[in-house]
N, C-alpha and C positions, 0 to 999 in steps of 0.2 A: 385189666384196664388200670392205668396209673391214676392216682388221686391228685389232681392239679387244683390247687387253691388259687382262684383268680381274684380273691378279695385283696384290697389294698393292705399295706403293711400295718397301718394303725388299727384297722378292723381286726387283723389277725391277733395283735397284741391284746386287744380288748376281749376277744373270744377266749384266749388262753387264760387271762385274768379271771373271767367269769367261771371257767371250769375249775380253777384252783380255789375260788372263794367258797367257804363252808356255807351250808344251807342255814337260813335263819331259824331260830328256835320257834317251835310251835307253841301256841298258848295252851295253858293247862285246861283240862276238861272241866266244864262247869264254871269257868271264870266269869262269864257274862250272864249267868243265869240270875234272874231276879230273886229267887228264893234264898240264895247264899248271901246276897247283899242285904236282904231283909233280916236274916238271922244276925248278921254283924251289927246292924243298926239296933236291934232289940237288946243285944248284949251290951252295947254302949249306953243305952237308956237305963239299964239296971244300976249303973253307977251314977252318982250325982254329977260329977264333972266329966263323965266318959264321952257323952255326946259332943260337948264343946271341944274337948281335946281331939276327938276324932276329926271333927270338921276343920279345926285349926291345923291339924297335921296334913290335911288334904291340901290346904293353900299355903302352908309354910314352905313346902318343897314340892314344886310341881313336877310330876313325872315327865321324863323325857319321852317325846313321841318316838314311835318306832320308825326308823329310817326306811324310806321307801326305796326299794330296789328298782332303779330305773334302767331300762334297756338302753344300751349305748346307741346313739343315733349316728348313722354314717354321714360323712360330709355330703354337701349338696352335689347332685349329679351335674356333670358338664357335658354339653353337646357341642360338637364341632360342626359349624355350618359355614362354608365359604370363607374360611380363614378367621372366623369370629367365634368367641366362646360365649355361649348363652348359659348363664348360671341360674339355677332354680333354687329358691330358698326352701329349706325343709318346712314341712307343715307342722306347726306347733299345736299342742292340745289346748283345750279351753281352760281358762284360768280358774273358773269355778269348780272344775273337776279336781284340780290340785288342792284347792282350799278344803273341799269336802273330804278328800282322802286324809289330809293332815289332821282335821278335826276328829275323824273317826279313829285314827291312830292314838291321838291324845286321850280320848275317852276310854279306849281299850286299856291303855297304860294305867289310867286311874283305877279301873276295876281290878287290874292285876295287882296293884299295890295293896288294895284292901284285902284281897285273897291271900297274899303272902304274909300278912301280919295277923294271925289268929290270937284270940285272947288266951290268957294263962289258965283260966278256970275251965274252959272247955277244951278237951283234947282234940287234936285234929283227927279227922277221919282217915283211916288207912286207905291209901290209894290202891286200887286194884293193879296187880302185876300184869304187865303186858306179856302176852304169850311170845315165845321165841319166834323170831321170823323164820319162815321156811327157807330151806337152802335153795337158793336160786342161782342161776348162772350170772356172772357179772354183766350188768347192763352196759350197753354201749354208751359212751358219753353223749349227752344231749347236744343237739345241734344248736348253734347260737341263734338267738332270737333276732333274726334280721327282718326288718319291715318288708312286707310284700310290696312290690312295685317300685322299689328303689333301684335306679340304674347304677351299676357298678362303675367306678372310675377306672376303667381299663384303657390305657393308652396304647393303641396298636399302630401308631405312626412311627416311622423310622426316626432315629436320632438325627437332629438337625433340621427336621421338617415340622417343628412345632409352629403352629400359626400364632402370629403376634396378636396379643389382645388389643382391641381397639380402645383407645383411651376416650374418656367421656368428652373431653374438650375437642377431640378431633371431629366428632359428629357435629358439634356446634359450629366449628370452623367451616365444615362443608355446607351447613345450612346457611351461614352468613354469606359464604362465597356465592352460593346459588342465588340467594335473594339479591345480592349486589349485582350479579350478572343480569338478572331479570330486570332490575331497575334501570341499569345502564342501557339495556336493549330497548326498553320502552321509551326512555328519554331520547335515544338516537332515532327511533322510529317517528316519534312526535316531531323532533327537530327536522328530520328529513322531509316529512309531509308538509311542515310549515314552509321550508325553503322551496319545495316544489310548487306549492300554492303561490308563493310570492313571485317565483320565476314566471309562472303562467300569467299572473296579473301584470307584471312588467312587460311581458311580450305583447299582451293585449293593448296596453297603453301605448307602446311603441308603434303598433300597427295603426291605432287610431290617430296618433300624431302624424304618421307618414301620410295617411289619407287626407288629414286636414291640411298638411303642407301642400299636397298636390292640388287640393281644391283652392287654396289661397293663391297658388301660382297660376292656376287657370283663370281665377277671377282677376288677378293682376293683369294678365294678358288681355283679357276682354276689356278691362278698364283702359288699358293703353290704346287698344283699337278704337274704343269709343271716343277717347280724347282726341285721337288723330282725325277721326271722321268729323268730330265736332269742329276742330280747327279748320279743316278743309271747307266745311259747309259755311263757316263764318267768312272765309276768304271769298268764296263764290258769291255769298250774299252781298259782301262789300262791293264786289265787281259789278253785280247786276243791280245794285240799289241806285236810287236817284242821286246819291251823293257823288257818283263818278262823273268826271268831266270828259265825256267821250269826244266832244268837239275839239277840245284841246289835243287829244290823242291823235285824231285824224289829221289835224294841221301839222303836227310834228312828223307824222309818218309821211305825209305828202312832201314835206321839205327834205326828208332824208332819202326818199326813193330816187334811184337813178333813172335816166331816160329809157334805157334798154330793159328795165325790169318793171313788171306789173304784178299787182296783188289780186288774186282771184277770190279768196275767202279768208275768214278769220274766226277763231274760236278761243274760248277761255278754259283752262284746266282747273282742277280742284285745288291745286296748290297756289293759285293766284297768277299763273303765267298766261301770257297771251300768245297763241299760235297763229301765224299768218302763212298762207300758201302763196308762194311767189313763182313767177314764170319768166324765163329769159331765153335769149337766142343761144347763148353759149354759157358754158360753165364759168368762164372768166367773169361774165357780168354778175353772176350770183356771188362769186368770191369778192368782187369789189363792193357789192351791196352789204355783205357780211362785215367787211372792214368798216364801212360807214356806220353801221349799227354799233360796232364796238367802240368807235371814237366818240359817240354821243353819250358820254358817261354821266352827264347831268340829268339825262332822261332815262336811259336804259342802264340797269345795274348788271345784267347778264344776258347773253344771247348765244344760241347754239343752233346748228343745222341737224335735223333728224335724218333726212335721207335726200338723195338726188336721183332723179329719174330722167333719162334721155329718150324722147319719143322718136320713132322711125320716120324718115323723110319719104313723102309720097308725091304724086303728080299735082295734087290740089293744095297741099299745105307744106310749108317748109318745116324742118326739124326744130324742136325747142326743148328746153330743159326746165324741169319743175323741181321744187324743193319746199321745205317747211322750216320756217324760222320760229324758234321758241324764245320769246322775249319776256324778261322779268324787269318790270319798271321799278324805279326808285320808290321806296315806301312813302306814301302820302302825296305822290305827284299827281295822281288822277283825282284826288278828292277835291271837292269844291272848297274854295277859300271863303 
C-alpha cells in the first residue's frame, strides 16, 4: 500500500521542521527540591553580605523563561455548500492557561539559576552516572501532533470549478432588494385597494344620481299634468260662473244662424271651447254656416267641424245632415262688463 499524504503543503513543511528540531533539555535532577534551595540560603546567611548579594543577583538579571513548544495549528477548515465557502475559526485556548504556563516556566528557570551557581567553600556533589542505554532498534519518527477533529483542507473539485466566494456586501444588497420589493408590493396593494374602494363609491353615487334624476323627471311630468288640469279647470269655472254673459252669446248665435240650419245641443270643453251640434238638409247648408262663423271675427276667434253624418231617407222623414261646430270665442267677450 502506498503512503499518500493528504495534508496541505504548509502542514507538511511544519511536520518536517518539527522532526528536525532537537529535543529540549531536561531539567537536572533535584532542581526544584526544597532541601537544595534551603542549603543554598543557609550558605548565603553564613556570610555578612551573602544573603543580600544573592537576592540582588536574583533580580539584577531575570532568567529567561523556557520557551513553550507550541503545536502548529492547521488553517481553519473550509466547507463547500452550494457554491459558498463557510469558514470556521480555530478554537483558541483559554488565556489564563497560557499565563499560568509562563509563570511556571519563569519559576523553574529561577531555581535552575540557583542550582547552577554553587558556593566555592562547599564542593558540588558528584552526579550519579547514568547507565548506558540498552541497544534498541531505531524508533520510527513520531507522528505529527495534529489536533483531533480538524477537517483537512483537501480540494477535490476539478480545476476551473472553484465556487466563487460570496462577498459580504452582496448579501446586504440582496436583503435591501428584498425589503424594497416587499415595500413596493405593499404600497401597490394599498393603492390598488384604495382605488377600488373609490371606484365602488363613485359608481354608487352615480347610481343614486341617476335614480334621483329619474324621480325629478317623473315629478316634473306630474307637475306639468297638474298645471294643465288646473288651467282647464279654471277655464271651465270661468265658463260656468255667473260672470259669463250667456244671453249675449245666444243673441249672437241666433243672428249668425242660417234659415236651413238648426242647433240641437251645446256643450263646453275643458279648454274653454263651446261645441254646438247643428242639423241641416244638405251638406252645402252646413258649409255656408261654417263660412258665416269664420267671417264673424269680432266674436269668434276660431271654428272647426269635427264630423259630418248623413242620415238615410225613409217614408216618414226626409234625409238630413248633422255635424258639430267647435267654437272658440274671443277672450273676455263672454264676461260681463
